[in-house]
N, C-alpha and C positions, 0 to 999 in steps of 0.2 A: 266565172268561177263562183261556186256556191259559198255564200258567207258561212263562217264558222258557227254552227248551232250552239256550241258550248259557250262561246263569247256572247252571242246574242241572248242566251238564256241568263247568264250572269248579269249582264247589263240591265236587263229588265227585272231581275229579282230584287235589286236594291241592296244586295249583300256587299260587304267590303271585299275588295279584290285588288290584286296587283298583276300587271302585265310586264314581263321582262323579256327582252330580246338580247341574247348573248352570243349566238352562234351564226347569225345571218341566214338561217334556214327555218327556224321555228320561233314561236313566241310562247313563253311559258305563262300559263294562267294559274294563279294561286288564289284560292278562296278560303275564307274562314271567318272566325270571330275576332273582334278587336278587343285587346286588353291593354290598358295604359298602366305602366309600372314606374316606380320612382327611381330605381337603380338598375344598372346593367346586370348586377347579380340576380335581380328579380325576373329577368327575361325567362319565361316559363318553358325551358327546354325539355321538361318531362311532365307527364300528366300526374294525377294523384297516385297512380299505381307505380310511378317511377319509369314508365315506358317513354323512351325518347320520342320527340315529335319535332316537326319542322316549324320554324318560326321566322317570319319576315318582320324586321324591326326598322322603324324610322327613328334614328338617334339624333336629337336636336343638339345644337351647339351648347346650350345651357348645361348639358351633362358634364361639361368640363369641371363643374363644381365638385364632382366626385374626386378629382385630383387636387382639390383645394385651391383651384385657380379662380380668378375673378371673371365676372361677366355681367352684362345687363340681363337680369333674369326675367324672362317673359313667361316662365313656367310652361313652355311648350312641352307637350307630353312625350315621353318615351313610349312610342306607340308600337304595339306588337300585333301583327296579324298571325294568329295561331292557325296554321294551315291544316285544313281537313281534306282538301283536294288540290292536287298539283298535276296539271295536264300540259302536254306539249302539243301545240296547234301548228299546223302548216302556215307559214308566213302568208302565202297567197290567200288562204281562207280568212285569215285575220284582216288583211287589207280589204277584202271584199265585204267585210262586216262593218267597216269603219266609215263614219260620215266624211263628206268631202267639201261641204259648203264652207266658204271662208267665214272666219269669225271676226267681225269688226271690233276695233278698239276705239275708245274715246278717252278724252282727258289724259293722253299719254305723255309721259316725260319722267325725268329723274326726280327723286324726292329731294336731292341736294343739287343746287345749281352748279354749273361748271366752275364758276369763279370761286364759290365756297369750297368745293372739293379741292381745287388747286391750293387754296389757303391751308386746308387740312394737311395736304401733302407737304407743304413747306414747313408747317409746324412739326410734323412727325420727323422730318429729316433734321431740322435744327434742334428740337427739344428732346427727341428720343434717341435717334441714331447718333446725333452730334454730341450727346452727353453720355454715351456709353450704355444706353439702356438695351441695346441689341443690335443685331446685324441687319435684319430686315423685318418688315411688318406689312401685313396685308390689311388694307383699309377698304371697306366696301361702301357702296351706295346702291340704291334700289331703283330700277326702272319700273314704274307702275302705270296701270291703265284700267279703265272700267270695261267690264264685259257684261253685256245685257242678255246674251243667249243662255240657254240651259247650261249650267256648269259642266256636267258630265259630257254633254255633246261637244262642248268646246275642247275639253281635255282629250277626248277620243279623236277629234279632228287634228289636234296638234300632234298626238301620238302617231297618227297615220303619216303626217308630213315627215316626221323624224324617220319612220321606217322606210319611207320612199326615197328620201334625199340625203340623209345623214350617213356618213361612212366613217369608220375608224373609232366609233364609240366603244367603250368597254361594256357599258350597259345602256340600252335604250329602254325606258320604263315609264309606266303610268301607275300611280297608286291612288286608289279611291277608298277613303275612309270617311266616317261621318263628319261633315262640315269641312273637309280638307281634301284638296286634290293636288297632286304633284306629278309633273310630266317633264322628262328631261333625257339627255344623252350625255352621261358622264364619261369623260375620256380617261378617267383615272381610277384604278383600283387602289384604294388606300391600303387595305391589308386583306390578305386571304390566308387561310390555314387549311391544309389538306394532307392527310397522311403524316402528320408531325412536321411538315415543312411550312414555315411562315414566309410569305412573300409580301414585299412592299414595292410600290411603283411610283417613286417620286418623279413628278413631271413639272417642268417649269419653262418659262419663256413662251411667249405667244406671238406667232407670226401670222398675221392676217393676210390671206392671199390677195394680191392686188388684182386690178381689172385684167382680165385675160388669163388669170390663173397663176399659180406659183411656178417659178422656173428655177433652174439650178443657180442662175446668176443672182436672182433676188433672195433665194434661200441662203446662198453663201454669205451675202451681206448680213443677214440675220444671225447666222451661226458664228460670224466673226465679231459680233457685238460683245464688248466687255461686260456690259450690264447683264445680258442674257446668260453669258457663261458663268459669271459670279453667282447669279440667282440660282442656277441649277446646282452648282457645287454646294452652296449653302443649304439648300433643302436636302441634298443627299446627306450632308453631315448631320442635319437635324433628324432625319429618319434613321440614320445609323445609330444615333443615341437611343432611339426606341428599340431598334433591333437588338442592340446590346443588352437592353433591359429584359427582353422576352426570350432571347435565343441563347442557348448554351455556347454556340460557336460564334456569336456576335454578328453574323451576317456577312455575306460576300456580295460584291458588286459585279454586275455584268451590264454591258452597254458601252457608250450611250446609243440610243435608238431615236428614230423619228416617230412621233405619233401623228400620222397624217389624217386629217379630217376633211370634211367637205369645204370648209371656209377657213380653217385654222390649221397650223402645224405647230406641235410642241416638241420639245426635246425631253427625253426620259432615260432613267436607269432602272434596272431591276435589282432588288436586294433580296437575298434568300438566306434563311438559317433554320435550324431545327429547334423545336420547342415542345414541351409536354404540358404547357399551361392550358387551362380551360379557355375556350375561345372568347368567352365574355371577359376574362381577365386580360387576354391579349388585346381585345378591343379597348379596354379601359387604359392600359398602359400605353397605347398608341393614339389616344385622343390628343389632338387631332392633327391632320396633315399640316406641316409647316408651309406648304404651298398656298394654304388658305388662312394661315394665322401669322406665322413669323418665327423668329429665332432670337434668343432662346425662348422656348415655348411658354414657360410660366410668365415671364415678363411680357411676352407678346400679348397674352390674354389681358394683362393689366393695361397695356398701351391701347389695345382695341377698345376696352371699356372707357378709357379716357377720351378717345377721339371719335368713335362711332356714336351716332346720335340716337340709335334705337337698337333694340335686341335683334339678334341674327335669325331667330327662328331655327329652321333646319339648315340654312345655308352654312356650309363648311362642316356640317355633321356627316353622318354616313347612312346609307341604306344597307342593312346587314341581313344576309340570308344564312340562317343556321340550319344545316341539313344533316339529319342523322346518318351515321355510317354503320356498317355491319359490325364494327367493333364496339358499338354502344356509345360512341363519342359523337361529336358534331364537327363537320367541316364548316368553315366560315368563308363567305365571299362578301366583301364590303367596299363598294365604290364610294367615292366622295360625292356629296350632294352639291355639285356645281353644275353649271350649264343646265339649270333646272328652273322651270316656271311653276309658280304656286298660284292656285286660284281659291280664294276664300272670301265669302260674302260678296261676290261680284267684283272683286278686285284682283287683277293679275299683278303678280310681283315677280320680278326677275332680278335677284341680287347678283352683283358683279363686283369684283375687287381687283385692285392693282397691287403688285408687290413693290414696296418702296425700299430702295437701297441707297447707299451713299451717292450713287451716280444718277439717281432718279431726276427727271425733268418734270415739274408739276404739270405742264401742259401736255407732255407725252403720256403721263399717267391718266389724265382726263381722257385723252384719245383712246387709251387702252380700254377704259371702262365702256366708252361708246362702242368700240369694236366688239367687245365681248357681249354686250347687250344686243347689238345688231346681229351677231352670230346666232344667238339663241332665238331671237324673234324671227330672223330670216329662216332658220331651220324649221320652226313650227308654222311658218306661213303667216305670221302675225305682225310683220313690220308695219308701224304706222306710216301714214302717207308722207310725213316730212322727212323720213329717213329712207323711204323706199328707193329713191333714185340712186343714192350712194350704194346701198346694199345690192341693188340689182345690176350694178355696172358690170360685174363679172359674171352675171347670170348664174350666181352661186347655187340656186335651187334647181337648176336644170340637171337631170340625171346624166351621168357620164358613163361611158362604157370602159370599165377597167382602166382608169387613168394610170399613167406610168408612175410607179413609186419613185420619188426623188431620192429615197435612201439607196436605191440601186444604182444611181449615178456614181461612177467611180470617184469623182472629185468630192462629192458630198460624203461618201463613205470614208474617204481618207481624212477629211476635215473632222468628222466625228471621232474616228479612231485616234487622231492626234491629241484629242483632249485628254486621253488617259495617260499620255506621256508625262503629264504634270502631277499625276496622282500617286498616292501611297500604295506600293505593291501589297502591303499587308492586307488591305481591304479588297484587293482585286484577285488575290490568290487564296487557295485553301489555307486555313489558319490552323496550324498545328505547332505547338511549342517544340523546340528541339528535344527529341526523345519522347514526345508525348506531352499532353497538356500539364500533367502533374509533375513533369520532370524538367522544367525550365531551370535556368541558372540560379534562381533564388528559391528553389524547392525547399519547403520547410519553414519559410519566413512568412510573416503576416503583414498585411498592409491595411490601413484604414484610410479611405478616401472621404474627405469632408466636402459635401455638396453645398455650394453657395448659390443655389438656384440656377444652375446650368447643367443639364444632363449630359454634357460632354463627359461628366464623371463616369457615366456607364461605359463609354468607350475607353477611357483611361483604365477603368477597372478590368475591362476585358484584356487590354494589352498587358497589364500587370499580371493577370492570371496566365497569360501566354508566357510570361517570364518566370512562372513558377510560384508566385505569391498566392496565399489564401487571402481573399480580399473581401472587405466589408465596406459598403457605402453608408454613411450616416449623414443626415441633413445637419446644416449648421446649428440649428437650435437644439439638436440632440447630441452634440459632440461632447459628451461628458469626459471628465478627466480619467476615469477608470478605463474607459474604452480606448482613449488615445494612449494612455501609459502602457497598455498591454500590447500595443502594436510595435513591430520591429521598424516599420516605416509609416509615417503619416504623410499623406498627400493632401495639402491644402488646395482645394480646387478653384476653378474659375467661377465667375458670376458677373452679372450686369452691375452697372452703377459706378459712382465716383469713389475711388479708394480714400479720398480725403473727407468723405461725408461723416462727420462726427455724430450726426443724429441717427444714423442707420443702425438698428440693432444687429443686422446681418453683418455689416462691415465691422462692428465692434466685436462680434463673436469670432470672426475670422482673424482679427488682430490678436485675440486671446489664444486662439489655436496656434498661430505662428509664434507668438511670444513665449508661450509655455514650452513649446518644443525646443526653441532656441535656449531658453533658460535651463532646460534639463540636459542639453547637449545630446538630444536623441535625434535620430535620422529624420529629416524633413525634406520633402520636395514641394515647392510652391509653384503654382501654375497661374499665369495670366493675372487676374485680380489679386490673387494671393502673392504672386511675384512682386506686384507693386506694393502691397502691404509689407512684405519682407524688406524691400528696398527702403521704404519709409522708416522702418524700424532701425535700419543700418545708417540712417542719416542721409540718404540719397533723395534728391528733390523729385517731386512728382509734378507732372504738367499735362494738360490736354494736348492732343495732337492737333495740328492745323487742319487735318482731314482724317476722319476715322479710318482705321485699318480693319474693315469688316469683310471677311472672306478674301483677304489679300495674301497671296503667296510671295514670300521673299527669300532670297538667297542670303544667308548670314554666316558669319564666322562664330562658331561656338567653341571657344578655347582651343583654337588651332585647327579645327576641322570645319570645312564648309558644309552647310546643311540647307536644304530647301524645306521651309517650314511655313505653315499656314497661320495667319494672324487674324484675331478678332478683338481688336482693342481700340479704345477711344482715348485712353490715358496711357502715359508712359513714365517710367523712371528715367531720369536724364542726368548725365554727368558732362563735364567739359570734354570735348572731343580729345581722344588720345588717352584718357584716364583708363587704367587697367586694374586698379586696386583701390580699395578704401578700407583701411584697417586690415583685418584678416580676410576680408572678402576679395576674391578675384572677380573682375568685371569684364564681360564681353559686351561691347557697345559698338554702335555705328560710328565709323571713323569720321563722318561728316557732321551728323546731328547730335551725337552723344547719347542717343536713345539706347537704353540698356536692354539687351536681349536675354542675358543670362547672368546668374550669380553663382559662385561657389565659395563655400567657407567650411569651417570645421563642423562636420555633421549635417550640412545642408546644401541644397542646390535649388535653383529656380530657373524658370523659363517664361518669357513673355508670350511666346507663341503656343499654339495648341498642337502638341506632338501627336495627339490622337486623331487629328483631322485628316480627311482624305487629301487635303492640300499639302500635307507634310510627307513628302517623299522620303525624307530621312528621319521621320518621326520616331519609329521604334528603336533604331540604333541610338539616336540622341537620348531617348528616354532611358535606355539601358546605361548609357554613359553617366547621366546625371544621377540615376538611382544608385549606381555602383559607387559614385563619389560620396553620396550622402551616407551610404552604409559602410564605406571604407572597404569595399569589395572589389575584386578584379572585374574588368570589363570582358564580357564574352562576345566575340565578334560574330557568332552565329545568330545574334538577336537582331535580325534585319527583316 
């Protein structure tokens, strides 16, 4: 086969370029000039005359500061390749033009020792998840090695290995810009936008194929894992928060599916909704995937900063391709920058992370990072000698002829489908309010949702709009009296942290919101953290749970009706078992532990669980019941 002359020409020219394989048949070659910009809004989608142009951007993790979140700021550039040529090359010609000689690595190993990483995992579980700071967090470490050959030759060699042996990747890519090379096979589209439809693709759970390859039996064990199932549901919840912020219809779930790759299998859902936002704004509102950060997002960034020892660079950011359309807008295609190797100043760096949840085993998370690093290194043909035996045991790099898709095995398909039986129909079905979005049972009423740093509030707001409310979300530090007084209903929202923390300005502000509404006798719904604050105001004791309820589905009694509700809490209000009232407040509590699930009183109601979560099968109906009580309105049974 004749080597691609276009690729050979670009490689020898020294110009910046990107190679992207997306369809399995061709490789896209993008060339142009590099421009570094400070903000997403500065990505140059038009020229000086206003003509749309194509731009390929590497978005670093530090861009999260645009949302006001914390990070170790390494000032990694938001790097834009302003495309002046975009060619589609036959895959066979590209392979013929790429080098094949192995690239030796020296001084290879993790930057953080196994024992030290395990200690970090223990601290995050105890000090962060155990104290209510969030449901899950992704903490990374880096595999590093020295590379003595020509950097571009090394990167092209690795790209060839990915094209030959990796399957199931969303993008396989190489990006060459001054002083920086990135080559990888991302399994996950973080966000895309085309024709007004926004798509997100939450993936979670990592099943590393055993020696001899994956089988239905070994995959069944993986899919039956409580940790893996909870991990996926939590990231779907987190990405639905983002979808509800950028899409008028909030987003609809399809799946789950298997993402089957050469060495790994993941589980995934697809989320879709409609939006008219600028793609750069969509990208900003969805920074970054919870699969590589955690939940809730803002606090996850704080936890990452506390526990990771160095900046992330581009790890967990995105590669974003903005392509002009005939309508004068841009489509967006943006995979997550994971399963990627970076080569800078002769050092190879492969960042890998593990998702830590309440069930995490520190040694298991250490093994997960080893598996992920070996997966990348094996895929690019660069596994160091001390790990080669393990990685080669399954002959993972050997090409296979159309292996059977395990998702096609009936037992596996049934196991995947059964997951949705636990989930809220509201997010699985088309979302239309009875009679149309503006004609729900509370049409004409207004609601203000106070955000306590957990964007579950965007999902709550979407459900309230479904019920007919005109909704405004305000952050806790901007919840002024005039805004709250003008609302028919105030929803005091969820957030991380200890409700007893008297030093927290955020907790103090939420106490003022709850207290002012109670004092005025105006309609109030309090959720999760705010439910605990309300209980405290009513004289009900607060206590930490023995084990956090993060991403936990429970069947509870809510004032005479059973409900399946999702919980994300580390603290609880607690009464003596059997207590059903305190003063004017009615109490729905666990009959054994006394943990308070819901409260009702004159003009107010509260719930410990998250009615908006995908884990809340009866969430919308329960929300309607509690809202109706707070407003003194009848319950409409069509709100399900």
